[in-house]
C-alpha positions as CSV (number, residue, x, y, z in Angstrom):
1,M,158.4,239.8,60.0
2,T,156.2,237.5,58.0
3,T,153.6,235.3,59.5
4,L,153.2,231.5,59.0
5,A,150.2,232.2,56.8
6,Q,152.1,234.6,54.6
7,R,155.0,232.1,54.2
8,L,152.5,229.4,53.3
9,V,150.9,231.5,50.6
10,E,154.4,232.3,49.2
11,A,155.5,228.7,49.3
12,E,152.4,227.4,47.7
13,A,152.7,230.0,44.9
14,A,156.3,229.0,44.4
15,Y,155.4,225.3,44.3
16,H,152.7,226.1,41.7
17,S,155.1,228.0,39.6
18,L,157.6,225.2,39.7
19,M,155.0,222.6,38.8
20,T,153.7,224.6,35.9
21,G,157.0,225.0,34.1
22,R,159.2,227.5,35.9
23,S,162.8,226.1,36.1
24,A,163.6,227.4,39.6
25,V,161.9,229.4,42.5
26,T,163.3,231.1,45.6
27,V,161.6,231.0,48.9
28,T,162.6,232.7,52.2
29,D,162.2,230.3,55.2
30,Q,161.3,231.1,58.8
31,S,164.9,231.9,59.7
32,G,165.2,234.5,56.9
33,E,167.4,232.2,54.7
34,S,166.6,232.2,50.9
35,I,166.4,228.7,49.4
36,T,166.2,228.1,45.6
37,Y,164.2,225.1,44.6
38,G,164.5,223.5,41.1
39,R,162.4,220.7,39.6
40,A,164.7,218.1,41.2
41,R,164.0,219.6,44.7
42,A,160.2,220.0,44.2
43,S,159.6,217.3,46.8
44,D,161.6,219.3,49.4
45,L,159.4,222.4,48.6
46,A,156.3,220.2,49.0
47,G,157.6,219.1,52.4
48,Y,158.2,222.7,53.4
49,V,154.6,223.5,52.4
50,A,153.3,220.6,54.5
51,N,155.5,221.6,57.4
52,L,154.0,225.2,57.3
53,K,150.5,223.7,57.2
54,Q,151.2,221.5,60.2
55,Q,152.6,224.5,62.2
56,I,149.5,226.6,61.4
57,S,147.2,223.8,62.4
58,G,149.0,223.4,65.7
59,R,148.8,219.6,65.6
60,P,151.9,217.6,66.3
61,A,153.5,215.9,63.4
62,I,153.1,212.1,63.0
63,K,156.6,210.6,63.4
64,T,155.9,206.9,63.6
65,I,153.2,204.7,62.1
66,R,153.0,201.1,63.3
67,F,151.1,198.2,61.7
68,N,149.9,195.1,63.4
69,T,149.0,192.2,61.2
70,S,147.7,188.7,61.8
71,K,150.0,187.2,59.2
72,G,153.7,187.3,58.8
73,I,156.7,186.4,60.8
């Protein structure tokens, strides 16, 4: 069984390969499922990397951001 840190290293390497010209990369996620990412899905892979980093840090994900302004409706 792979650890979060190992998956993060693999996902970051896959993202780097994709961004430097490789047409597609395959990553195995936490459930053991293999997912192939192409250039069109690079943002999905970046999201997966961010999710792994968030899980490793142990901090809860920010789900809502609210802005209060003095001008407007």
